[in-house]
N, C-alpha and C positions, 0 to 999 in steps of 0.2 A: 451334449452341452450346447445350448443355444445362446446367441449373442444377447437376446433380450433377457435371458436369465441372468447373465453376468451384469447387465445394466441394473436389473432389479436388485441383485445382490449388493452392488456397490451403493445403490440408493439407500438401502437399509443400513449399510455400514456407515454411511455419512450422516444419516438422520438419527440413527439409534432407535427407530420407531417404525413399525410396519405401516401404520396408517399414514404417517407423514411421507414415507417413501412412496406409497401408492399415489398420493396426491402429486408428488414431484414427477412421477412417471406417467401421470394421467391414465391410470388404470384403477380398477376396484381393488380394495384391500384383500378380499378373498382370492382374486385372480393372482395378485402378486405373491401372496402367501403360498398358494398352490404351486407356483413356479419355483419358489425357493425350496419347498419340500421335494419337488421332483429333482432339483439339482442336488440336494443332500442325499436323496436315494441313489442317484446315479454315481455320486462320488463315494458313497458309503461312509460319509463323515457328517457330523453335526457341525453346521457353520455358525450358528448363533446360540447363545444362551438367552432364552426368552425369560426376562425378569419382569413380569407384569407388563406395564406399558413400555418398558425400556428393554432394548435388545443389545447385546454386546457380542463381539466376535469371539469365537473359540480359537484355540491355537491353529486348527485347520482353517478356520475362516481368515485369520490374519495372513496365513500363507497364501491362500487363494486371492486375497485382496491385492497383493503385490502383482501376481500374475494377471489378474483380471484387468487392472488398470493399464498394465503394459499392453495387453492384447487389444483393448478398446482404443488405446492411444494410437497404436499402429494402424488400426482400421480407419480411425479419424484422419490420420495423416495422409493415408492413401486416397481417401475421398476428397480431401481438400486439395491435394496436389493434382488430381484428375480434373477437378473443377476450376483450378486456377487459370488454365488456358481458355476456358469458356466464359468466365465472368470477369468483369472489370472490378474496380474498387467500389463496392457497393455492399448493401446488406447491413448487418450489425457488427460492431466491434466493441467488446466488453473490456473496460479499462478500470483498474483500481488506483486510487490515489489517497495519500494520507491527508488528514485535516490541515496540517501545517504547510501543505503545498497546494492543494486543490483550489481554494478561493483566489489565490494570487497568480498561479501559473495557467490553469486550465482555460479561463475565459479567452485569452489571446490565442491559445492553440486551437480551441474548438472553432472560433471564428475563422481562422485560417483554413482549417479542414473543411468547413462549410463552403468556402470559396473554391477550394481546389477539388473537392470530392462531394458534390451536392447529393449524390445517391448513397452516401455513407452515413449511417446513424451510429452515434456513439452512446453507449450505455455506461454510465459512470457509477462506480461503487466507492463511496468514501468510508474509510475505516482505518483503524490502527494497523500498523505494518504486519503484525502477527496474523491478524485475520485475513488480510489481503494475500499474504504468502500462502496461507492454507487454501484460499480460493483459487489461486494461480496453480498450485500443485494438483488440485482436484479437477482442473480444466474449466472452471467456471469463469475465469478471467484469462485474457490473452496477454495483457500487458499490465504491469504494476509500476507506478511512479513513486519511488520511495528511496530512502537511503539503503546502503548495502545490508542484506540480511545476515551476513556472516556465513558460517559453514552450513548452509541449508542445501541438501542434495537436489540436483537436477534444476538449479536456478542459474540462468545466465544473466549477467549484469553488464549493461552498456552505459558508461557514464556520459552525461550530457550537460551537467551544470555544476560548477564549483562556485560557491558564494560565501562571502564573509559573514560572520556573526557580529552583532553590535550590542553594546550596552544601551538599554532603553531607560530613559529617566524623564520625569516631568520637567517642563521648561524652566521652572523656578528652582530646580535642585542645584546644589552646589557644584555638581559635575557637569551641568548642562553646557557651560561655556569653556570647560577644560579640554585641552587637546592631549594626545598621547596618554590615554587612560590605561593604567595597568590594574591587575587584580588587587593590588595592595590599596588602591584608591577606594574600593567598594567591598572589600572582603568582609567587613562587619555590618554592611547595610542589609536590611531585610530584603529578601529575594523572592520573586514570583517566578515559578518555572512551569513548564509543561509537564504533564504526567510522566512518571518514570518509565512507562511503557512506550513513550514517545522518544525518538532518537535525539531530539533537541534537548530533552531533559537529561538523557544519558550524557550528552556532550558537556552540559553544564557541570554535572557532578564529577565527571572525569577531569574537567578543567580545574576545578577546585582541588580535587585529590592530587593532581600532578603538582600543584603548588603548595601542598601540605596545609590547606585551609579547609575548615568545615563551613559549608554554606549556611547562612542564616535563613533558611527557607520558611516563609510564613504562609505561603499558599501554593497549591499544586493544581493546575488547570489542564483542561483537555483541548482548549481552543485558543488560538492566538488572539482573537478578538477579545476574549475575556482577560487575557494577560494585559493587553493594551489598556482596557478599561480600569483594571486595578492599579496599574502604574499611574494612569491619569488621576486617580483618586488620591494618590500620595501614599499608598500602602507600602510600596517598595519599588525596587528596580527589577529589570528583567534582561535576559539575553535572548535576542531574536535574530532570525536571518534577514538578509538584505531585502528579499522580496516582500517582507512584511512592512516595508516602509510606506506602503499605500495608506492613505487616509490618516497620516500622523497628525495633520493639522486639526482634524476633528477631535482628536484626543488630547491635543495640546502637549505632545510629548516629543522628545528628540532622540535620534539614533546617533550614538557616539562610537567611532571606531576604537578597537582595542589594540594594544601593542602586540599581543601574542599572535604569532603567525599560525598557531594551532587552532585558533578560533575560526574555523571554516567548516562547512558541511558540503558533502559531495552527493548529488542526486543521480539516480540510475533509472534506466528503463529496464525493468526486470521481466524476463520471459522464461518459459519452460524449455530447457535445452533439448528435450526429446520430443517436443511437439512442433509440428510443421508451422512455421510462422507465415501467416497469410499475407497476401499482397496488401490488404488493408492495414494490417499491423505494421508492415514495413513502411508503408506510406505515412502512417501516423507518427512513427518514430522519426522519420525524416522531417516531417513537418514540425515536430516537437523541437528537434535540434535546430532547424533553420529559424524558427520563431524566437528561440532563446538567443541565438547568435545575433539576429537582427535587433532584438531589444538591447543587447549589450552595446552594439554599435551606436544606437540612438542615445544611450546613456553617456557615452564617451564624448558626444558632440556638445 
């Protein structure tokens, strides 16, 4: 059993297709297929059910997948630890971020990283949390910035930001000048929320459920900028995080604090707890935390 065979095997497991796996591994499709056949012959087990253009793992394949990922992960850890003493904070660092965080938080952090670590290149993947966690688990990302994923195995979560959630309304709305807003003030209002696969959307539904109200949802969006635009048009209200306050004057909307102390979200730097965390990753997390803390201090002044 060769290491490159395990890499080819996992590429097919991830892609579900031999041709795509070969492209991912930068080898020809016949070469990759031949190595997989050799691996199956050596193990005496069929690893894939080949269903036309799609391939799926057999029971033996699923067993080997867990072992193969663990083996390659340990080899990767050893290589990175050995290189750590020889290399500075340079090269590429792959980071995942959710759409409700990326446009508002990342620009400040990336600018600070460029000042501190000019030889470090940041590769950003913006996606919903579910896809990012999958990429993190597969080793395609080293850090994910998102809310807590819950009971996902092998994910370490370091909190770095807790922020309030606000009711967002047009400036001419009846609640725009009101203070101490509670859910009773807007429980029957049309509501615009982020998609249910987004944690902010989950938080809104949970908030209404805990207060025994059914939200009057009239639109479900995937981007905060779309939510702002719809609120501006007068279609409804929304609940958004504090960092989304940027550019509110452009949309002619206001952010109003809510009475409920439960209307907060906590953001984490997520990493794989069995993967060696590079010096670049540790430096980025430190920069992330210091940038957030500095921004908070400026807001208090």
